[in-house]
N, C-alpha and C positions, 0 to 999 in steps of 0.2 A: 314494761317493755315496751311499751309505747313511746316512753319519753326517751327510751335508750337509741329506739331506731331514728326517732328524733333529730337527736344528737348528732348520729354519724352521716345522717344526710342533713347538712345543712340548708336552708332554703337558698335560692341561685343560685343553685349548684348545679350544671349541665350532665342529663341522666346517659347512661349509654345507650339509652334510645335514639336521644335528640341527637347525638354526635353520629352513629348508623347513618339517620336521615340525612342532616347535614352533608357527610358525607356522598352517600348516593346523588345529593341532589348537585354538589360540586362535579361528580365523575360524568352526571346526564349531561351540564352545562358542556364539560368539555368534552365530552365525545359529542356533540351537536357542534363546537368550533372545529373539529378535528373535521366531522362530515363534512361540513362547508366548505375548509380547506379544501379538502379532498376532491369532491363536487368542482370545486372553482379551478383547480389545475388541471381536471378530468377536460374541464370545458376547453380551459389556454390548449391542452395539448390539441382536442378534438378542433380547434380554431384555427391550430399552426398546421396541421396536417389537413384541414382545410384551404389554407392558405398555400401550401406548399402544394399543395396539387393542383388550386388555380394559375398557379406561377406556371408550374410545368404547364399545364392547359396550354397558357397564351404565348409561352414562349416554343410550344408545338403550332399556332397557329400562326406564332410570328415568322418561323422559318421556310413553313409551306408558302404564307403569301408572301414572303421575298420571293423565295423560287419560282413564282409565279411571274412575279412580274420582270423577270431576266427570261423567260421562256420563249422561242422563236415563235411560238403562234401567237396572235393578234390576240384573240379570243380568250387564250389564257392568261395574258398579259391585261387584260380588261378585269378577269375574272381578279386578279390579286390586287388590284385596285379598291375593289369595291369590298375585299376582305381585307387589307389592309385598315381602309375608313372602319369598319365594324370594329374590329381587334381595337381601334385608337378610341371608338366610344366604350369599348370594353374594358380596355385596362387601362384605366385611371392614372395609374401611378407611371406608365409607360407612355403615355399619350402623345408627348413632345416626341418621343422617339420614331413614333410611326408616322406621326408626320413627317419630319425630317424626311424618313424614306419618300415619302410620295413627292418632297419638295427635290431632292436628290435626285430623283428622275425626270423630274423635265431639266435640269442641270445637266443631265447628259448630253453628248456630241446629237446631236438632231439635222437629219438632210430631210429637208420641205422639199426639194425639187425632184419630182417625180421620174427628170430625165437621167437624174445620178446614178450611178452605178453603187451607191451606196445608200439607197434610198432604201424604207423599208414599206413595205406597203403596210396602209392599216394604222402607222403607227402615229400619226396625226390624228386620229379618232381616240386613241388612247391616249394618248397628251391631253385633248381637249376633255375628255372625262378628269383626268385627273383634278384640271383647272374647276370645272363642275362640281366637283365631289367636297373640292377646298370651299368652294364657293357657297355651297348649301350650307356647312358647316358656319358659316360667319354671319349667320342669318340673325340668327337667334341669341344674343349675347348674354344672357340669364337663362339658358339651357343649360342643362348638367351635362351636355354633351357639346356644348359650344366648344370651337376653336379660335374665337374672337384675341382672346390674350396671349395667344400663344405665338411663338416666335416662327415666322413664314420667310425661307430661304431661296428665294430664286436669283440669287447672285449667278452674273453672265449666263441666265437661263434664255432661249429659242422661243420667242411666242412668234407663232403666225395665227392670232385670234384667239380669242377666248373671252370669257364672259364673268366678270367680277361685278356684277351689277347688285345692288343694294345688300352690298356686304358690311359689316359693323368692324372696323379696325380699331383694335385697342391697345396691340401690341408691339410688337417691332417687324418689320417686312421691310425686305429687300429683295428690288428688284437691278440694284447699281451694277453697270455692265451690263447689262440685259438687253438682247438685239429683238427689237419690235417689225418686223420685218416685211408685214404684209396686211390688209384684211383688217379687221377691227378687235381694237381691245377696249372693253366696255366697264368703268367705274359707274356708271350710270346710278344715282339716287346712294350712293355708298356714303357710310358717315365716317366719320375722321376725328373720333373724340377721346382720342388719345395716343400716346406713341407715335413712332416714326413708320413713314413708308417714303421708300427711298429710293430714289431712280440715277442717283449719282452717276454720272459718267454713260448713262444706256445711249443708246443708238435706236431712231427713230426712223424708218424707211418711209415708202409711200402712204404708209397706211391713217389709219387714226384710232386717238387715243383718248376716251370720253371719258367726261367726269360731271356730265350733266343732270342738273339738278342734286349734285353732290352735297354734302352739308359736312362743312370745318368749324368745328365749335371747338376744336383745341388739337394739340401734336403739331406735327409738322409733315410736310410732303415737300419732298427734298429732290430738285431737277438740274441742280447743279451742277456743272460741265456736262450737261446731257447734249447730243447732235441730234438737230432735225433738218431730214432732208428731204424735204417736197410733203413731211407731215402735217396734219392738222390735228392739234392739241385742243377741244372743247370744253370747257366750263360754263357753257351755258344754261343758266338759273341757278346756278350753286350760288351757295350761300355760307358766308364768310363770317362765324361767330366772333366772340369776344376774344381770344387765344390762339385763333387756328393760324398756322403760317405755310406759304409758299414760297418756296425760293426756287428760283435760275441763273443762280449768281453763275456766271461767263459760261453760260449756254451758248448754242452755236446754232443758228436758224440759218438753211437756204432754201429760200422760198418756204411754202407752207404757210400754213396758218396759226394764230394762237386765238380761241376767240373766247369771252368773256360777255358775253353779248347775253343782258338781261342779268347777270348777278346781284346779288344785295350783298353789300361791305358795313356791318355793323361795328366790325373793331379787327384785328390781327392785321397780318400782313401779305401783302403779294408784291414779290420783289425780282425786277429784272434787271437786279446791279450786275456791270461788268457783262451784256450780254453783247451778242454779236448777229445784226441781224440785215440778211445777203438778200434784199426782192421779197420780203417777207410783210407778213401782213400781223395786225394784232391791234383785237377789234374789242371795247369796251360799251357797244352800243346799248342803249338804252340801260346802263349797269345803273346801280343807284348806292349812293355813298354816304352812309350818313357814320360812320368812324372807321378808325382804321387808318392805313396807309397801302397806297399804291407808289411804287418807286421802280426808277429806268435811271437812277442815278450812274452817270460813266458809260451808259451802254450806248453800241456804236451802227448807226444805223445807215447802211446804201441802198438807196432806193425803198420802198416798201413804203406802208403807211400804220399808223398809230393812230386809230378813230377813237373818237369818245363820243360818236352822236347821238344823239336825244337823252345824254346823260344826267343824270342829276344830282348836283355835288351838295350836301346838307350838312354835311360836316366830315371831319379826316382831312387827310392831306395826298395829295397827287403830286411826286416831286421829278422834273425831268432836267435836275442838276446835273450839268456837266458832262449831259448827252450829247451826242455829236450824231447829225443828219447831215448826210449829203446826197442830194437828190432825192429826197422823201418828205411826207407829207405827215403832221400832223391836224387832225380835224377834230374839231367841235361842234360840229353842226348843229344847231337848234339847243344845245345843252343850256340845262339850267344852273346856276349857280346862287343859292342860297346861304350857302356858309359854307364851314372849310375853307381850304388853300390849295390854290395849283401853283406851284415854282417852279423857273427856268433857270435859275442862278447859275450863270458861266454855262450853259450851253451853248452850243454853237452849231451855226446853220448852214449850210452852203449850199447854195443852190434849191433850196428847199424851199416848204409852204406852209405857214401855219394859220388857219384859219376857224374863225370863230363865228362863222355867219348866222344869223337869227338868231346867236343865242341870247339869255335873258340873266341879267346880273341885276338881284336882288340883295344878297349879302355875297361873305365870305371874299377874298383877294386872289385876284391871279395876279401875281410879280412874274416879270422878265426880269428882274436883277439887273446882271451885268450881261446877258446871255448876247451874242455876237450872229449877226445876220450877215451875210455876204452873200448878194444875189438872192435869188425867192424873192418871197412876198410873207410880209405878215399883214393879216385882213379881220378886219372886224365891222364887213358888209350888213347891213341892217342887223347888228346887234343892240340892243337895249339894257342901259344901265341905267338902273334905278334903286340903287341901295351898292355897297360895296365898294370893294377898291378894284381899277386895273392898274396895275403901276408900271411903267417899261422907262423912268427915269435916265436908268444907268443903262438899258440897253444899248447897244453900237448899231446902227443901220450902215454899211458898205456899199451901197448900188444895190439894194433890195428896195422893192418897195411895199408902201405902208399905205393898205387904208383903212380909214379910220369910220368912215360911215356915219352914224350919228352921234360918236364920242368925240368930247372934248381933247384932241392932245393934248399933249403936256404944255406947259409953259413955257415959251421958246422956242418950240420944237418948229423946223422950218423944212419947207419940201424941196 
């Protein structure tokens, strides 16, 4: 009998019990997988519901804030400014939209004169609050709620003051066609490390725009075709790094001043090419140039002064090539030249004065090239040449006085 049983159940054959146990194990694993899939789908549905609920709440907050911004009462509009800013912080997906609304508020028609029939009481405070809120969000570029890399569009907006000091600009900012009608707008200690800040065609009244102690390590600030009427634009103590660029191409200056005193140039460029100056002053006093370029190519001066008093030229280039001065002054009083290049090639100086009084030359090159002097004066009184090159062999002097001081006139020079 025993042999018979072994014959009917040979070695290696799976018993019914083993099959049952294997089936149960497979079903258990399958059930666990189904349970996991179900739980995952349930979680996703819950997350979707939560996301939709959040989106609905954000949309409601947006509608409320936008309505407040359009309210007649200044206090309600102020509340709308803060509400829209908080929403921008909370709603990362639509942050740019919220910022666009705040910028659009500043682009709306604005009557700043209290005597006008269109003047809105309290509007100035609301607008300056918008600027302040934007400025506060440009302070920490690495913060979660930073707006530094966002687009800021102030095209054709009106500014009767405002404070952007300490801001970090890394995105695209447009002040194109904007009106600066008075008081002071400050970009003091701002940082421009990327992107573009565009003042193309902007109009500046009798107020002041300050970039004092700002840092330009990259990106572009563009004042091309801007109009300055008795304004002061100040870059005192600003630092221009390897790739920062400021352009004033075709800008118009009527009176007023552009001040770059104590600025440091280690790279990048500042260009006034094709600019037109009428009784205006541009100063680079005590500036330090170790690299980069400064240019006034084909600029036109009627009256006014360009001053490099006590400046240090260690490297880089300053070009006044093809510039025209009529009754103007270019002064390098007590400037120090140990490197770099200053060129006047084909410049025209009519009844104008170019002075290097007390300048010190230990290196570098000052080249008049084919400059033409009609009347006026070129003076090197008390200048010292201990190295470097001062070249004026090809320059033309028509009734202009030339004072060489201690310098040796070019060979063949006659007075």
